[in-house]
N, C-alpha and C positions, 0 to 999 in steps of 0.2 A: 374336158368342155362339151367335147361332140357327144361323147358318151353317154353323158347327162342328159344332152338333150334329146337324143333318141331315145334312152328310157324313158324321159318325161312324155313326149309325144307317144308312143309306143301303149304306154300306161293311161292314157288319154283316148288313145283309138280302143283300148279293152273297156276301159270306162261307158266309151258311148254304145259298144258294141253291146254290153253287159244291159245298159238301159233300155237301148231298143230293143233287144230281143225281147228283155222282161218284160218291157212296155206291151210288147207285141200277143206274146203268150198271155199276159194278165187280160187282156182285153179279148183275145178269142177266147179264152176259158169264162170269162164272166158272159160272152156271147152265146157261148152252149150250153151253158148252164141256168141261165136265167132268162135266155130270149128264144133258142130254137128247140130244144127240148121241152120246157113247160107248153109252146104253141104247138107241136107234135103232141101231147099229152090232152091238151084242152081240144085241139082239133077232132079226137078221137081215133087217133092213127094208134092207139094201144090197144085199141079194141079189134084190131085187125090181124089176118094169122100172121103177117110178115113184117110188124112191129118188130120183134127181136131180131132179125135179120140187118132190119134198116138201121136199128141202135146200133148192133154190132159192125157194121160197115163203116158207119157216120165214128163211133170212137176208135174203130183201128183205124181209119187214115187221120185223125185226129191226134192218136196216139204216135203215130211215127213224126207228126211233126212237133210234138213237146217232147219227143226223144233229141231229136235234134235243137230245139230251145234248150233243153236241159245240157246238153255238150258243149253248147258253145256257153252258155251260164257257168258250167264250171272248166271250162278251158280259159275263162276270161276270171274266174276267180283265183286261179292255180297262177295264173300270170300275175294277178292283183298281190296275192299269196309273197311271192319272191320280191316284191317291187316293194319301193319306198312310199308310193303314193298313201296307203293305209296306216294307219298305225295299228298296235298289235289287238286292241279288241275287235276294230273294225278287221280285220284279215281273218281273224277265226269265225267272226259273224258270216260274213261273206264265203270264205271257204266253205265251212260246215253245211249253210243255208246251201249252197249251190250243189254241193254234192247229194243234201238231201234231195232237192228238187229232181235231180237226174235219176236217184233211187225212187222217187214216188212214180216219174214218168215209166221207169222200168216195170215199177210193181201193176203199173194201170194196162201196160201194152203184154205183158206175160203172164200175168196172172190173173188179174181182176175179170180184164175186160173177156179174155175167153171164157172163162167160169160163167160169168154173167151172160156170155152170149150160148153157151153150152145149156143155161138153165132154162134159155128161152124160146130152144128148138123144140117144135113138134114132132114128136117121135113116130106119132099115129097117122102120116101125111097119109097113106093109104090106108082105104076103110081091109079090111081082112076079111070082110064077106065080098069081096070082089075078086078074092083070090080062089079059085075053082079049079080043079084035076091038076095042080102044080103050072097053071100058067096063069095068065090075067086076062079076066072076061071084063068088058066094059068098065074098064080101069075110070073111077074118077077121082082127082083129087078134093078132099073135103076141108072144107073151112072151117075152122073151130073158132069162136068167138072167147079172147080171152078176157076172163071177169075179176081173175085174182091172181096174183101173182105165183109164179114158182115157188115151191118150198124152196127156202134158202135164198130167196132172191132180196127179201127186205132184211136180210143178214149184211147179204153183199150191198146192197146201197148204204146201210148204215157205215160201212167201213169206207165206200165211196166217198161218200161227206164228209166223213174225218180227215181222209186224206187231202180230199179236195179243200176242206177251212185251213190244212197243214200247210197246201200247196200255196194258196193264195197268201196267207201271212209270211211265207218265207219269200214270197216275191215282194208282197211290199217291202221286207227289211232289208235285202238284197238293192232293190231297184230306191228303197230311200237312203241308203248310205251312197250308191254311185251316184245318185243325181245330187247331194251333199256335195261331194268331191267335185263331181264337175262345174258345180255352181262356183265351188270356192275357189277351183284353180284358175277358171276365167275373170 
């Protein structure tokens, strides 16, 4: 009897943890995608030479947070998988969705963000006319105004938005399932 009570409380704790983490992750994602990045774009920051570095730094930090959220979601999903709190359909839904969420965060962190950051780097930071006799004379950094996205960046944005749409859908699915379970348990 005591074991069933502990298991039920642990399951409730995992349901609460998953719902809390996914609620935070979803709200942070929506804030970045629909508030911060558009305001940076419309304020003209994209036309500055360091926009790529700022974007890389912002997403690099956020990707680490996403990895933590994905790990908590997967850990909770695996706990719920072995518990009796969810039915079989819900176990598959939560388990697969939480695994895919972590996989998407891994793709962002180790593939997409570094590739997009690499595409946005200005490799001509030093004007070659300033290099004379093997030394640097009158070294001046020049600023280039970005008018077009580098080749390949548009394809990366399409991949990003497809993954982002999938991530938001998966988060809503798991959040809905855990929330319904929490409400029905109380």
